N, C-alpha and C positions, 0 to 999 in steps of 0.2 A: 920774910922770904917771899919773892914774887912767885906767882903760879907758873907752871911750865907752859911754854908756848905750844901751839898746835903743830902737828907734824909738818904741815905745808908752809909754815911761816918762818922766815929767817929769824935767827936769834937776836941779832942786832937790828934795830929799826932803821935801816938805811933806805933813803927814798929811792923809789924805782926809777925816777927820772930827775934830771937836774932842774927841769922846769917845774915850778910849783903848780899844783892843781887847785884851781879856784872852784868854789861851789857855784852851781848855776844860779844866776840872778835874773830877776824879772824887772824890766824897766817900767816906768809909769806910762800907762797907755792913755792917750788922749782920745777925744772923740774922732779926730781925723785918722787915728791909727787903728780903729776898731776892726777894719776890714783886713788888717795885716798884723794881727796881734802876735803871731808867732815870731816876728822879727825881733822881739824884745828878749828872746831866750838866748843865752850864751852857753853853749855846751862845749865840753872839751873837744879838741881836735880829734877827728876820726883816726888819723894815723897814730896819734899818741895813745888813744884807747887800744888800738891793735897792738902797740908795743907793750902796753901794760899786760894785756891778756897773754901775749907770748911769754912774757917774763913769769907770769903766774903759772903757766903750763909747765915751765921748766922746773918749778919748785915741787910739783906733785911727786910724792914718794920719797923726796929727799929729807934727810934728817934736819930738824930745826936746830940741832946743837944742844938740845936739852940733856941727852944722855952724856955727851962729852963734857958737859959742865958739872956733872955730879962728882962728889969727892971720890978719890981713888978706891977706898974700901967699898963704897956703894957700887961702883962700876964693876969691881971684882965679883961682888955677889950676883950682879946681873949676868955676867959671863958664866957664873956657875949655874944659873937657871937655864941658860942656853945649853950647857952641857947636859943637864937633866933632860931637856927637851930632845936632845939627840937620842938618848936612851929610850925615851918615850916613843919616838918615831920607829925605832927598831922593833919595839913590842907591837906597835900598830901594824908594821909590815908583816910580822909573824901572825897577828890576828887575821889579817886579810888573806894570807896564804892558807890558814886553817879553814876559813869560811869557804874559800874556793875548793879546798879538798873535800869539805862536807857537801858542797853542791855536786861535785863529781860522784861522790859515794851514793847520793840519793838519785842521781840521774840513772844509775843502773837499776834502781828499784822502780822508777817510773817507766822504764823502757818497755816492759811487758804490757802495760796499760796502753802506751802509745801504739804498740804493734797491733793490739786488738782494735783500737780506735781506727787505725788505717784500714783494717780488714772490713770493718763495718761500713766505713765511708765508701770504700771501693766496691762493696757488695759481695765480697768473698764469703762473708758469714753474716748471720743475723744475731742480734742481741738476744740474750736469754730472757726468759720471763722474769727472773729475779732482777736482772739489770733494769728492765723496763719499769717494774714496780718501784724500784729504788728511785728512778728518775721521776716517776709520778709523785712519790712522796715529797721530793724536793719542791715541786711546784705547789703541792697542797700546803706545805709548811709556810711557804712564802706568801700564800694568798689567804692565810688565816685571818689576818687583820683587815682585809679589804672587803668593802661592802659590795657584793656582786648580786646583780639582779637574778642571775641564774640560780643562786642558792636560795633566794627568797621565794622563787617560784617552785622550788623543789626539784629543779633539773639537776641531774647527776652527770658528771663527765664520764663517758664510756672508757673503761680501762683498755689500754692497748697491749696489755701483757700477753693475752692469749689469742689475739686476732690472727687469723691465717693470712698468709701473704699471697695475693693474687699472682698468677703466672705472668701477666702482662704489666705488672707494676714496675716503676723505674728501678734501675739497679743502684743499690747503695743510696748515698745522699748526693744528688747532683749539685755541682757548683758549691760544695761545702766551703772550701778554702777561699774561693773568690768572694763569697758572701762574708766570711769571717774577716778577711782583710779589709773589705770595703766598710765594715762596721767599726774600724779603727780610724779615729779622726785624722791623724797625720797621713796614714797610708791611703785613705780614700781620696786625698787630694793629689796623690801621685799616680793613681790608676786612671788612665784615659780609656775612652770607649774602645780604641784599637787594642789596648792591652787585654781587655776582658776575654777576647777570643782565645788567647794563649793561656790565660789564667784559668779558664774553664777546664783545662787539661792538667791542672796542678792537683796531684793526688795525695801529697803529704809534705810536711815540713818537719825536719828533724834537727835536733841540737846535738852537737858533739863538742866536748871539751878537749883542748890541746894539752899535750903532755911534753915532758922534756925531750922525748925522742923526736918530736915534731920540729925541733929547733933547726932552722935552715943553716945557719952559720954562726961561728962564735961571736958573741956580743949582740946577736939579734934577739928580738922578743920571742919568748918561748911559751908564755901563758896566754890564754884567751879561749875563744870558742868559735865554732863554725855553725852556720845555718845552711842546711841542705834542702833545697826546693826540688822535690821529686815530681817529674812530669811524665805523662803518658806520651813517650816519644813517637810512637806509631801514629797516634791521632793528632799530634800537635802540628799544625800547618805552618808554624812560623820558624822554629829552629829545631835542630836535631839533637841537642844536648838532653840526655835523660835526667841529668841533675845539674842544677845551677847552685854554686856554693859561694857564700859570703863569709869571710873569716875576719874576725876582730882580734887584734893582738894587744895584750896588756904590756905596759912598760914594767921593767923590773923594779922601778922605784915606786914609792907610795906618795900620793899627793899631799898637799898641805892639810886637807881635812881628814887624812887617814885612809882615804879610799884608793882603790886601784885606778891607775891612770891609763888611758888608751895610748897606744903607740901609733898604730895605723891600721888600715883595713885593706883587704884584697878581695877581688871578685873573679868569678869565672869569665873567661872570654866566650861570648855567645856565638855559636855557629848558625848564623841565619841562613835559611834555605835559599833566599834570593834577596836582592835589594828591595823588592817590593814588600817582602815579609819582615823587613828590619823595622821593629817597632820603636827603636831608639833614634831612628832617622826617618825622614820623609824624602821622597823623590821629588826634586824640583826640576821642572822642564823649562828650558829657555830656547828661544830661536836666535841664531846669530847670522848676520848677513856679511858676506865677503865683499869688501869695498871694491875690489878689482873686477871680480866676475859677476857680482850682484846675485850670487847664489846664496840660498839660505840653508841652514842645517839645524837640526834639533839636538840640543845638548842636555843630558840628564846628569844631575849630581845629587849626592846625599847631603841633606842638611840636618843637623842635630835638632831634635824636638823633645818635648817633655814626655817622659814615659816612666812607668814603674821599673822597667828593666835597666834604667840608668843606675838603679840601686846596686847593680853588680859592676859598675865602674865608679868606685868611690873616689872622692876627692883626696888628694895627697896633702899631708900636713905641710905648712909653709916652711921654706928653707930659712933658718935664722939669718943667714948671710945675704939673702936675696933682698934687693932694693925694690920693694913694691909699694904702690900707693896705699894710703890708709883705707880708702874705700874698697879697693880690691882685697886687702887683708881682712877687713870686716866681713865682706861677702863670703870669703873663703872660710872664716871662722864660723859663720852661721851655717854654712853647708856641712862642715865637719860636725858641729853640734847636733844638727838634725839627723845626720847619718848615724851617729853613735846612739842617739836617743831611740831611733827606730829599731836599731839592733837590740838594744836593751829591752824595749817593749816586746819585741818578738820573743826574746828569750824568757823574760820574766812574767809576761802577761798573756800574750796571744797564744803561744804554744801550750802552756799549762791549762788555759781556760778557753780553748778554741770553740767549744760548744756554746759557751756563753756569748762569744762574739758572733757566732752564727745566728743564734736566736735573738740577739739584740739586748740580752740581759746585761751584758757588760757595759752598755752605754750608760746605765744608771750610775755605775761606779766610775766610769771614765770621765763623764761630764755631768756631775750631779747638779751643777748650777742651772743647766738648761731645764731640768725637771722641776727644780725649785721655782724658777721663774714662771714656768707653765702653770704650776699649781697656784702661785700667787695671783696670776692673771685670772684664773677660773674663780678664785675666791673673791676677787674684786667684782667680777661680773655677777656673782651670786648676790653680793650686797646691793648692787644696782637693781637687779631683778626683783629683790625682795620689796623694794619700794613700790613696785607697780603690780605685784602679784597678790591676789587675795590669799591670806594665810589659810582660810577655810576651804579654799578650792581644792579639788582633787589633784594629786601630783601626776601630771601627764608629761609626755616627752617634750611638750612645748615650753613648760615652765619649770622643769626640774633642772638642777645643775648637771652639766655633763661631766662624766668622769674623765680624769686625765687620760690621755691616749697612752696605750701600752707601747712598749718597744716592739718594733716590727722588723722583720727581716727585710733588708734592702733588696 
């Protein structure tokens, strides 16, 4: 019995073209032909090559006929396995719904912690001595294995637990969320310098899960989550919305891998205070001349520009019936994937561990390769330095290896 054919290969070996394909040949090259040696190569016609490629593209994903060629009892068993898989998908869907219900349950337990975090950030309250000591212990545990010069010299870090707060000290933690968002790799690329002024007035980000009662209309997606960006509307010079919301909707169906599938996303319409404060657009000024009167006038128009606040105008999934170019479809798919990934990162990583993104600690876990490369480079430099440095010489700042740089707040 012959081996099964690959999925993309026709069962019967029918030639793709009536014209036979000849292998490239190389003619004998004489001394007079040395300057034009490439003329001896006979390659297949370019049009024929394109025809072959188009034919192969049409075969991708199509059955090779192997399943159809199996005996009827074997094919019956294969259909039975498909039936089992249907039941498996039903259990997977139930599993994902249970996971989502568990996330909602624990969201209510996290809520008091997030409320207290907001009050500390905005300066309404101060952390207790016990909370500060617990935070200091976290840093001490992480630094146990690090070789620090301060420890060798006997210097002790001063405890912050019982320090009195000066009257003229800054209120809360200034620019907490702006710094945390900029320490996320993908979000930092979306935040422009113009965006930073508005994001300085971002005082909280909250997560809400959708319930069945949020269902807009029969047949619409009912599960998902919302991200509420809370701003100090009185101080914000750009827009009047106190809250900007981004909502992600899950499809009622479960994907091939058993995970929940996104249906679409919706965002709040931003009420910009003026065209000049619209961060998602820039004002373009042009002069126009009247051909008849020779008079000139100045015309202003809004031109879309890159901004973090485009996040609240999410791309819409493509219409299956729409006739769009492949390049446009690929670009749209990339935008959708990035939009959903940022939403998931905000929900699962940034919001729960906001302080780690603020301090930069999260960068070690978000991009560990960068720290590995930095360490390797320092290690290689040490080897080179060892060849020129006297081993008996005292260890000074000029000949000792530099410690890897710590994560710093941007």
